[in-house]
C-alpha atoms as a printed R data frame, in Angstrom:
    type eleno elety resid chain resno       x       y       z
1   ATOM     1    CA   MET     A     1   7.714   1.946   4.320
2   ATOM     2    CA   PHE     A     2   4.265   3.321   4.972
3   ATOM     3    CA   ALA     A     3   3.091   6.200   7.169
4   ATOM     4    CA   ILE     A     4   0.316   8.771   7.423
5   ATOM     5    CA   ASN     A     5   1.205  12.187   8.806
6   ATOM     6    CA   GLU     A     6  -1.000  14.374  11.044
7   ATOM     7    CA   ASP     A     7  -1.998  16.424   7.985
8   ATOM     8    CA   LEU     A     8  -3.218  13.177   6.319
9   ATOM     9    CA   SER     A     9  -0.256  13.038   3.943
10  ATOM    10    CA   ILE     A    10   0.448   9.450   2.901
11  ATOM    11    CA   TYR     A    11   4.053   8.261   2.577
12  ATOM    12    CA   VAL     A    12   4.779   4.936   0.912
13  ATOM    13    CA   THR     A    13   7.712   3.290  -0.830
14  ATOM    14    CA   ARG     A    14   6.895   2.417  -4.432
15  ATOM    15    CA   GLY     A    15   5.888  -1.263  -4.552
16  ATOM    16    CA   ASP     A    16   5.118  -1.577  -0.817
17  ATOM    17    CA   ILE     A    17   1.668  -2.286   0.575
18  ATOM    18    CA   ALA     A    18  -0.342   0.279   2.496
19  ATOM    19    CA   PHE     A    19  -3.276  -0.429   4.808
20  ATOM    20    CA   PHE     A    20  -5.186   2.161   6.777
21  ATOM    21    CA   ASP     A    21  -8.667   2.803   8.128
22  ATOM    22    CA   ILE     A    22 -10.859   5.765   7.314
23  ATOM    23    CA   SER     A    23 -13.978   7.119   8.947
24  ATOM    24    CA   ALA     A    24 -16.177  10.133   8.356
25  ATOM    25    CA   LEU     A    25 -18.281  12.516  10.410
26  ATOM    26    CA   ASN     A    26 -21.809  13.626   9.666
27  ATOM    27    CA   THR     A    27 -22.552  17.369   9.691
28  ATOM    28    CA   ASP     A    28 -23.816  17.062  13.284
29  ATOM    29    CA   GLY     A    29 -20.457  15.618  14.394
30  ATOM    30    CA   THR     A    30 -21.626  12.021  14.837
31  ATOM    31    CA   ALA     A    31 -19.815   9.100  13.241
32  ATOM    32    CA   HIS     A    32 -21.007   8.312   9.718
33  ATOM    33    CA   VAL     A    33 -22.242   4.762   9.231
34  ATOM    34    CA   PHE     A    34 -21.240   3.250   5.885
35  ATOM    35    CA   MET     A    35 -24.034   1.055   4.547
36  ATOM    36    CA   PRO     A    36 -24.081  -2.125   2.430
37  ATOM    37    CA   GLY     A    37 -23.802  -1.083  -1.212
38  ATOM    38    CA   ASP     A    38 -21.735   2.025  -0.466
39  ATOM    39    CA   ILE     A    39 -18.496   2.455  -2.379
40  ATOM    40    CA   VAL     A    40 -15.411   4.207  -1.014
41  ATOM    41    CA   ARG     A    41 -12.893   5.249  -3.681
42  ATOM    42    CA   ILE     A    42  -9.304   6.400  -3.378
43  ATOM    43    CA   SER     A    43  -7.840   8.277  -6.344
44  ATOM    44    CA   VAL     A    44  -4.245   9.453  -6.779
45  ATOM    45    CA   CYS     A    45  -3.425  12.032  -9.435
46  ATOM    46    CA   LYS     A    46  -0.480  13.994 -10.719
47  ATOM    47    CA   LYS     A    47   0.399  16.959  -8.508
48  ATOM    48    CA   LYS     A    48  -1.296  20.118  -9.865
49  ATOM    49    CA   ASP     A    49  -3.089  18.076 -12.570
50  ATOM    50    CA   CYS     A    50  -6.247  16.365 -11.318
51  ATOM    51    CA   THR     A    51  -7.007  15.054 -14.811
52  ATOM    52    CA   THR     A    52  -3.978  12.720 -14.832
53  ATOM    53    CA   VAL     A    53  -5.084   9.906 -12.519
54  ATOM    54    CA   TYR     A    54  -2.506   7.214 -11.700
55  ATOM    55    CA   LEU     A    55  -4.540   5.134  -9.255
56  ATOM    56    CA   ARG     A    56  -8.266   4.657  -8.728
57  ATOM    57    CA   LYS     A    57  -9.437   1.860  -6.453
58  ATOM    58    CA   ASP     A    58 -12.942   1.143  -5.154
59  ATOM    59    CA   PHE     A    59 -13.841  -0.565  -1.873
60  ATOM    60    CA   TYR     A    60 -17.338  -2.066  -1.686
61  ATOM    61    CA   ILE     A    61 -19.080  -1.996   1.685
62  ATOM    62    CA   ALA     A    62 -20.748  -5.320   2.582
63  ATOM    63    CA   GLU     A    63 -22.111  -4.511   6.048
64  ATOM    64    CA   GLU     A    64 -22.815  -1.504   8.252
65  ATOM    65    CA   THR     A    65 -19.611  -0.064   9.671
66  ATOM    66    CA   GLU     A    66 -18.150   3.209  10.933
67  ATOM    67    CA   VAL     A    67 -14.646   2.348   9.690
68  ATOM    68    CA   VAL     A    68 -13.511   1.254   6.217
69  ATOM    69    CA   GLY     A    69 -10.195  -0.491   5.634
70  ATOM    70    CA   ILE     A    70  -8.249   0.829   2.641
71  ATOM    71    CA   TYR     A    71  -5.722  -1.661   1.241
72  ATOM    72    CA   LEU     A    72  -3.254  -0.754  -1.484
73  ATOM    73    CA   GLY     A    73  -1.290  -3.730  -2.718
74  ATOM    74    CA   SER     A    74   2.171  -3.706  -4.230
75  ATOM    75    CA   ARG     A    75   0.793  -3.304  -7.765
76  ATOM    76    CA   ASN     A    76  -1.302  -0.317  -6.622
77  ATOM    77    CA   THR     A    77   1.723   1.614  -5.336
78  ATOM    78    CA   ARG     A    78   3.896   0.856  -8.352
79  ATOM    79    CA   PHE     A    79   2.391   3.423 -10.743
80  ATOM    80    CA   GLY     A    80   4.191   5.815 -13.038
81  ATOM    81    CA   GLU     A    81   7.802   5.485 -14.061
82  ATOM    82    CA   ALA     A    82  10.517   4.106 -11.785
83  ATOM    83    CA   ILE     A    83  11.791   6.978  -9.626
84  ATOM    84    CA   SER     A    84  15.109   7.805  -7.966
85  ATOM    85    CA   LYS     A    85  13.822  10.435  -5.538
86  ATOM    86    CA   PRO     A    86  10.528  11.034  -3.701
87  ATOM    87    CA   VAL     A    87   7.645  12.226  -5.892
88  ATOM    88    CA   ASP     A    88   4.521  13.968  -4.576
89  ATOM    89    CA   TYR     A    89   1.060  13.263  -5.968
90  ATOM    90    CA   TRP     A    90  -2.353  14.376  -4.722
91  ATOM    91    CA   TYR     A    91  -5.096  12.068  -3.482
92  ATOM    92    CA   GLU     A    92  -8.716  12.102  -2.439
93  ATOM    93    CA   ILE     A    93 -11.140   9.628  -0.887
94  ATOM    94    CA   GLU     A    94 -14.802   9.727  -1.919
95  ATOM    95    CA   LEU     A    95 -18.002   8.017  -0.823
96  ATOM    96    CA   ASN     A    96 -20.294   6.762  -3.610
97  ATOM    97    CA   PRO     A    97 -18.398   8.621  -6.365
98  ATOM    98    CA   ASP     A    98 -20.642   7.481  -9.220
99  ATOM    99    CA   THR     A    99 -24.096   7.875  -7.637
100 ATOM   100    CA   ASN     A   100 -24.086  10.426  -4.790
101 ATOM   101    CA   PRO     A   101 -20.521  11.757  -4.482
102 ATOM   102    CA   GLN     A   102 -19.394  12.926  -1.064
103 ATOM   103    CA   THR     A   103 -15.681  13.659  -0.718
104 ATOM   104    CA   ILE     A   104 -14.275  12.493   2.616
105 ATOM   105    CA   ILE     A   105 -10.602  13.506   2.288
106 ATOM   106    CA   CYS     A   106  -9.408  15.975  -0.359
107 ATOM   107    CA   TYR     A   107  -7.703  19.248  -1.218
108 ATOM   108    CA   ASP     A   108  -9.468  21.751   1.053
109 ATOM   109    CA   GLU     A   109  -8.887  24.969   2.999
110 ATOM   110    CA   ASP     A   110  -6.054  23.225   4.862
111 ATOM   111    CA   GLY     A   111  -4.269  22.465   1.583
112 ATOM   112    CA   THR     A   112  -3.558  19.454  -0.547
113 ATOM   113    CA   ARG     A   113  -3.635  15.835   0.523
114 ATOM   114    CA   VAL     A   114  -0.207  14.573  -0.499
115 ATOM   115    CA   PHE     A   115   0.525  10.997  -1.549
116 ATOM   116    CA   ARG     A   116   4.353  10.832  -1.492
117 ATOM   117    CA   LEU     A   117   5.934   7.911  -3.298
118 ATOM   118    CA   TYR     A   118   9.502   6.974  -2.342
119 ATOM   119    CA   PRO     A   119  11.816   5.067  -4.701
120 ATOM   120    CA   GLU     A   120  12.256   1.316  -4.495
121 ATOM   121    CA   ILE     A   121  15.331  -0.671  -5.431
122 ATOM   122    CA   ASP     A   122  14.086  -2.745  -8.331
123 ATOM   123    CA   GLY     A   123  16.650  -3.596 -10.955
124 ATOM   124    CA   GLU     A   124  18.924  -6.254 -12.307
125 ATOM   125    CA   VAL     A   125  21.975  -7.328 -10.314
126 ATOM   126    CA   VAL     A   126  25.126  -5.986 -11.960
127 ATOM   127    CA   GLY     A   127  28.789  -6.855 -11.534
128 ATOM   128    CA   GLY     A   128  28.477 -10.628 -11.861
129 ATOM   129    CA   ASN     A   129  27.118 -11.232  -8.360
130 ATOM   130    CA   GLU     A   130  24.369 -13.691  -9.299
131 ATOM   131    CA   GLU     A   131  24.341 -15.296  -5.868
132 ATOM   132    CA   ILE     A   132  22.426 -12.447  -4.260
133 ATOM   133    CA   ILE     A   133  19.208 -13.907  -2.904
134 ATOM   134    CA   ALA     A   134  16.668 -11.148  -3.462
135 ATOM   135    CA   ASN     A   135  13.447 -12.942  -2.542
136 ATOM   136    CA   THR     A   136  13.623 -15.570   0.172
137 ATOM   137    CA   LEU     A   137  10.846 -17.352   2.002
138 ATOM   138    CA   SER     A   138  11.863 -19.076   5.233
139 ATOM   139    CA   LEU     A   139   9.837 -22.025   6.494
140 ATOM   140    CA   VAL     A   140  10.425 -23.548   9.946
141 ATOM   141    CA   ASP     A   141   9.519 -27.191  10.642
142 ATOM   142    CA   GLN     A   142   7.804 -26.951  14.052
143 ATOM   143    CA   GLU     A   143   8.717 -30.525  14.996
144 ATOM   144    CA   THR     A   144  12.410 -30.588  14.022
145 ATOM   145    CA   GLY     A   145  13.296 -26.895  14.151
146 ATOM   146    CA   GLU     A   146  14.792 -27.144  10.674
147 ATOM   147    CA   VAL     A   147  14.733 -23.910   8.641
148 ATOM   148    CA   HIS     A   148  14.157 -24.124   4.883
149 ATOM   149    CA   ASP     A   149  14.971 -21.032   2.804
150 ATOM   150    CA   LEU     A   150  13.218 -21.067  -0.585
151 ATOM   151    CA   TYR     A   151  14.380 -18.748  -3.346
152 ATOM   152    CA   VAL     A   152  14.568 -18.475  -7.121
153 ATOM   153    CA   SER     A   153  17.950 -18.651  -8.856
154 ATOM   154    CA   ASP     A   154  18.297 -18.621 -12.647
155 ATOM   155    CA   GLY     A   155  14.578 -19.311 -12.967
156 ATOM   156    CA   GLU     A   156  14.645 -22.419 -10.732
157 ATOM   157    CA   LEU     A   157  13.180 -22.853  -7.257
158 ATOM   158    CA   MET     A   158  16.031 -23.588  -4.838
159 ATOM   159    CA   MET     A   159  16.053 -24.642  -1.183
160 ATOM   160    CA   GLU     A   160  18.683 -24.358   1.522
161 ATOM   161    CA   SER     A   161  18.173 -25.965   4.917
162 ATOM   162    CA   GLU     A   162  19.836 -25.581   8.293
163 ATOM   163    CA   GLN     A   163  19.182 -26.920  11.748
164 ATOM   164    CA   THR     A   164  18.386 -24.397  14.462
165 ATOM   165    CA   THR     A   165  19.203 -24.898  18.115
166 ATOM   166    CA   GLU     A   166  16.608 -23.904  20.691
167 ATOM   167    CA   GLY     A   167  17.772 -21.298  23.143
168 ATOM   168    CA   GLU     A   168  20.312 -19.666  20.818
169 ATOM   169    CA   GLY     A   169  20.212 -15.934  20.241
């Protein structure tokens, strides 16, 4: 799950990916143009403790653009301890943080910028039900319509196949 609220709060399930675009305005209200060599950084810290940083990721600008894509992969959103309820952190986004810092999104007169992490189900299967297929990749043969489900069971790559019928469903 991933969402951004009107107040720029970010909501993401721990371990999920998040992708969003950011832009900035110049003081005269025109769109800021990010230039080659610019760096945009997102940092996530402990709520009420800006010195405990859990995530810091830089995005390098290769060409002139008014919009920068921010991508947080699964490893990026899996920081801190495993959680069993939502946890709020704070975040900020900066332009050129190491050379000419300009904060784009941060704690300001409107309040904090919340990065809320929701729990993920990520544990061992209990109760002897080893046949649960947790991670499955389905491949469809375009010529035959055959579906191949690939998954890992007891450390081995397994495959199940079934024939589909066009027009069903």
